[in-house]
N, C-alpha and C positions, 0 to 999 in steps of 0.2 A: 798079453795082459789086457790090451785095449779091447780086443774082441770079447774077452771074458767079462769085462765091465758092462758091455752092451747086452749080454745075455740076460733076459729077465728071469726073476724068480718064479716060483710056482704060482703065486697069486697073480703075478703080472701076466703070466701065460694064459690064465683063465680070463683075465680082463681083455686081452687081445683076441682071444677066441670069440668072446661075445661081440666085440667090435667087428670082427671079420665076418661073422655069419649074420649080423644084423642087416647087412646090405641086401640080403636075399629074403628077408621076412616081408611078405606083402602087407600092405596097410590099406585103409579105406581111402576113398577118393579125396577127402579133404582133411585127412589127418585124424578124423574121428573114428571111433570104433563102430562096428556094425550095430551095436546096441544103442549107441547115443545118436547116430546119424540116421536120418530117414531119407531115402532116395526120392527125389522129386524129378520124375521122368520128363523128358521133353514132350511126349504125347499128352501127359496130364497138363503140362504148362501150356501147350498150344490149345488144348481144349478149353481151358479157362479164358484164354485170350479171345478165341472165336465166339465165346458166349458173352463175355462181360466187358471187353475193352471198349472204351467210349468211341474210338474211331471206327471200330467195327459196327457198333450200334448206330453211329452217325451215317456210315455208308449204307446201312439198311434203309435209311430214309430217302435215299436218292431215287429208287424206283417209285416210291410212294409219291414223291414230289412230281415226278414225270407223269404219273397217273392223274394227278390233279391238273396238270397242263392239258391232258386229254379231256378231262371233264370241262375245263374252261372252253376248249375248242368245240366240244359238243354243245356248249351254250349257244352257239350261233344258230343251232337248229331248234332251239326252244320256241314254243308258241308264245306270242306276245299279245297282251291285251292293252289297248290304249283307249282312253276316254278323255274328252275335253268339252267343257261347257263355257259359253261366252254369251253374256246378255248386256244390253244397253237400254236404259230408260232415261229420258230427259224431257223436262217440261210436260210431263203427263203423257208423253208419247213413247210407245214401246218401239224402239228403233229396230232391234233384232234380238232373236232368242235362238241361239245356235247350240246344238248338242251333237257331237260326233263320237262314234264308238267303232272300234275295230278289233277284230281277232285275226292275227296273222300267223299262219302255220307254214314254216318253210318245208319244202319237200326235198328229200335227199336226191332222188334221181332227177336229172335234167335241170337242176338249179331253179325249179319253179317255186312260186309263192302262192299260197291259197289264202284269200282274205274273205272274211265275213264281216259285213259292215251294217251299221244302223245309224242313220243320220236324221236329224230333225232341225232344219234350218227354216225358220219362219220370221216374219217381220217385214215392214214396208221397205226397209233399207238393206235387206239381204239381196245380193246379186241374183238376178232371175235364174241364171244357169245353175245356181246352188239351191234354190228354193225347193222345199218339199211340202207335202200336205201337213196338216196339223198333227196327223198321227205318225208322221215320219216315213222314212223309206229304208227298206232293208235290201241288201245286195250280197251276191256271192261272186267273187272275182278271182280269176286265175291269171297269173303273169308268168309267161314262159319265154326264156331266152332261146332264140333260134340260131344265133351265131355265137358270139363270145359268151362263155359261161355255160354252154349247154353240156359239154363233156366234163368240164371241171371248172370250178370257180374258187374264189379266195377262201370261202368257208370250208369246202372239201379239201383244198390243199393244206390249209392250216391243221385240220383234224388229222389227216394222214401223216403229216410230218410230226405231229405231236405223238402219234402212235409209235412211230419209229424212234422217237426220243426215249420211250420206255426201254427199248432195247439198248440204246446208248447208255442210259442211266444204270441199267443192270451190269453192263460191261464196266462202267466206272466203279460200281460197288465191288465187283470181283477184283478189280485192279487195286483198290484201296485195301481190301482184306488181304490180298496176296502180299502187298508191301509191308503191312504190319506184321504178318506172319514171318516174312523173310527177315525183317529187322530183328524180330524177337528170336529167331533161330540163331542169327549171328551173335546176339548178346548172350544167349544161353550157353553157346559153346565157348564164348570168351570167359564166362563164369567157370565152365569146366576147366579151361586151361589155367585160370588163376588158382583154382583149388588144387590142381595137380602141382603147380609150381610151389604152392605153400607146403604141400605134402612132401615133395622131394627135398625142398630146402630145409624143412623141419628135420627130416631124416639126416640130411647132411650136417646140420647144426648139432644134432644130438651125437652123431658119430664124432665130430670134431671136438665137442665138449668132453665126451667120455675119453677120447684119446688124450686130450690135454690133461685131464685129471690123472690119467695113468702115467703120462710122461712127467708130470710134476712130482708124483710120488717117487718115480725113479730118480728124478733129479735130487729130491730131498735125501734119498739114501745113497746118492753118489753113483747110481747105476747108469745115468745119462747126463749128457752135457747140458749146461744151463741154456745154451742157445736153442736146443731142441724144445724146451719148455716155452721160450719166447715165440718160436716159430709156430708151435701148436696153438698158443694164445692168439696170435695174429690170424690164424685160420679161423678160429672160433669167432673172432670179432668181425672178420670179413663176411662170414656166412650169416652172422646175426644181422648185419646191415642188409644183406640181400633178403633175408627172411622178413625183416620189417617192411621193406619195400613191397614184397610179394603180399604181405598181409593187408597193406593199404590198397593194393590193386584188387585183392579179393573183396574187400569191403566195398570198393567202388563198383565192381561188377554186380555185387548183390544189390546195391542201391539202384543201379540201372535196371536190373531184372525186376525189381519191385515196382517200377513204373508201369509194367505191363499187367500187374495183378489188381483186379477190381472185383468187388462183390456184386452179386446180382442187383443190389440196391444202388449201385453206383458209388460205393464208398471205397477209397483206396486201401489196399492191403499191403502188408509187409511180408517179405520172404522170411519164413521162420529161421531162427538161428540154427536149428538142428538139421535143416534141409541140406542135402548134398546132391550134386548132379549125378546123373547116371553115367555109367562107363561108356566111353567112346568105343564103338565097335566098327570093325572093318567088314562091310557087306558089299562085295563087288557087284556092280550093276552091269548087266549084260547089254549087248548091242540091240537085242530085240526090245528091251525096255526103252532105249533111246529112240528107236524107230517109232514105237507106239506114242511116245511123248511128242515127237515131231509131227506125227499125223494129227494128234489131238491139238497141238498148238496151231497147226495150219487151219483148223476149223473153229476152235473155241478160245483162242488167245484174246484177252480183253482188248488189246490194241487193235486187233483185226476186226473184232466185233464192233468196236466204235466206228472204225472207218467204213465198215459195211453199212451201218446205220446211217452214216452221213451220206454215203452214196445213194441210198434209197431216198433219203430226204431230197437230195439234189435232183434225182430222177423225177420226183413229184413236182419239185419247183420248176424244172425245165418244161415239163408237160403243161403246167399252168402258164408259164411265160409264152409258150407257143400258142396257147389258147387266146392270149391277149393280142395276137396278131390278127385275129379275126375281127370283122366289124361287129359292132353291138347292134343287134336286132332283137328287140323285146316286143313280144305280142302279148297284149292284155285283153281279156274278154270277161264280161260279167253279166249276170242276170239280175234284174231289179224286180222287186215285189210289186204286185198289183195293189192299188189302193182300194179300200182302206186296209191297212196291214193288220191292225188288231181290233177289228170291228166285232163287237159282241153280237150285233144284230144280224150280220151276214157272214159268219165265219167261213162259209164255203168259198168265199171270194178271195180268201188269203192264199198266197202262193206266188210262184214265179211263172212268167210267160216268156216265150221266145221273142215276142214282139217288144218286150221291155228289156232292153239290154244296153250295154256300153262296150265299145271296142276301141282299141288304140294300138298304134305301132310306133315305136321309137327307133331311130337309126342314127348311129354315131360311128364315124370312122376317120381317124387321123390320116392325113394324106401321106406323110413321110414315115411314120411309125419309128422315129429315131429313138425315142425313149424305150419303146417295147423291144426293138431289135438290140439295143445296147444292153438292156437288162438280160435278155435271153443269152446273148453271147457271154456275158459275165458269168451267168450260171453254168454255161457249158465249160468255160475255162476252169471254174472251181471244180467241176466234176472231173475234168482231165487231171487237174492237180491232185485231187483226192485219189483217183485211180493209180496214178504214178506213186503217190505216197504209200498206198496199200501194197503195191508190188514191192517197193523197197522194204517196207516194214515186215512183210511176209518173209523176205529173204533174211533180214536181220534176225527175226525170231528163230528161224530154222538154224541159222549159223550160231546164234546164241546158245541153243540147245546143244549143238555139236561141240561148240567151244567149251561149254560146261562139262560135257562128257570127257573131252580130252584132258581137261584139268583134273578130273576125277582119276582117270587112268594114270596120269603122271604122279598124283599123290599116292595112289596105291603102290606104285613102284618105289617111291621114295620111302614110304613107311616100311616096306619089306626090307629095303637096304638099311634103313636106320635101326630096325629091330636087330638085324644081324650085327650091325656095328656096336649096338649097346651090349649084346652078348659078348662080343670080342673084347670090348673095353672092360666088362666085368671080369672076364677071364684074366685080362692083363692086370687088373687091380688085385685079383686074388693072388696071382704070382708075385706081384710086388710086395704084397702083405707078407707072404711066406718068406721072401727074401729078407724083409725087414725083421721078421721074427728070428731069423737066423743071424742077424747082424750084418747082412750083406747089402743092405740098402739103407736109404736115409728117409727121415720123416718127410722131407721136402718132396721126394718122389712119390711117396704114398699119398700125400695130400694132393699132389698134382694129378695123379691117376684118379683119385676119388673125385676131385673137382671136375675133371673132364667127363667122368661118368655121369655126374649130376647134370652137367650141361647137355650131354647127349640125351639123357632121359627127358629133360625139359624140351629139347628139340623134338623128340619123338612125340611127346604129348601135344606140342604145337602143331605138328603135322596131322595128328589125329583130329585136333580141333579144326584145322583147315579142311580136312576131308569132310567132316560133318557139315561145315558151312558150304562146301562145294556141292554136297548132295542137296542141301536146301536151295542153293543157287541153280541147280539143274531143274528142279521142279518150278522154281520161280521163273526161269527163262521160258519154260513151257506154258506159263500162265496158270499154274495150278499149285495146290499145296500138297498133293498126294498122287 
């Protein structure tokens, strides 16, 4: 008699049939139908980021800033014009009337300077060695370093280091873009996981609610015990709490994802309500791809490019510091114009002659060179430190790529095992449901099997999300986005 009371009527059998097979009806990624949801693929998402994200656009300014440093360094080779006028008159006496003009043109090779001058120093109180005729004196002068500064000087050292700074800035740009892309990838697949959790928990809630309604009807007609209705209600309430928590998590992941969306005009955008993430797919990556990424990382990883740029800068700096160990020997020679310079009566006399010239030699040499030797050694130590850092960074990069690949392979195996486990759990639930329909099982066991299936499905989606993040991590470890 007890078993007969547990056998459902015809309408109850139809209800249980619907409950049983609803477990196997596929649904969209976020619980929306295909008509109402629009897939927002990761590639489209990444494309928007790489075009409009403020940090990406800010990173694009780094090489431009470095190029301006190069322009500033080139300014040391700009021609310069200087002019000065000084006159004194006191008590009706013209003490002096001095006018000096100079055009200085730095020469790249040899560190030489070319000067073109015109001076007019007249007056009774002007020093005799500076006095010129009333029409003034023009001159052409060349100053050449024969020791220190002949091969490289501060101007050329600064310019070459600034040029290498452009390469360092480009590496920084790539590094910042890669970091934004990697963070966005992780947040995208967190959104995917949250949407899948909502979908699965919504299905579980609907199943539990439908089962509760069926059990309650059976209880009202006396075909089931009242405690079964209470247990079914508790399951509905428990899954409702889980669903509410998942919905909050989904809303938060959508908000986080919206922080990456910007218009070309720099206005923040919101993720559309109808947007749904793409399905997570398992695309195994072969060892040949990893080897290619390792070779590429060894040559073009941003961290290695930065260290290469620093090494080149230190090489230039060391060469300059070695140059400072030489004595300063500066030779200057110049030709002076024949007077009168600007005579309109005898213009053929204007010009320069070898017998009108100036010549000078300067010599400076510190006896101990402690400052220069200390600075040179300091630069050499920095170069050694940077070389060792590059060696370690190169190994860390290659190991990082290999480690990311190992994580991928482990996740592939876990996903395969988890998919099989989900199928087995679904089979177990189907059998338990059939036993319940025949009155040979309890509602508690059916709910337990069903809850376990939902948990395993969530775990499977979590593994898929981790796999996609691991793929992004593999490319990030190699210093690229694709």
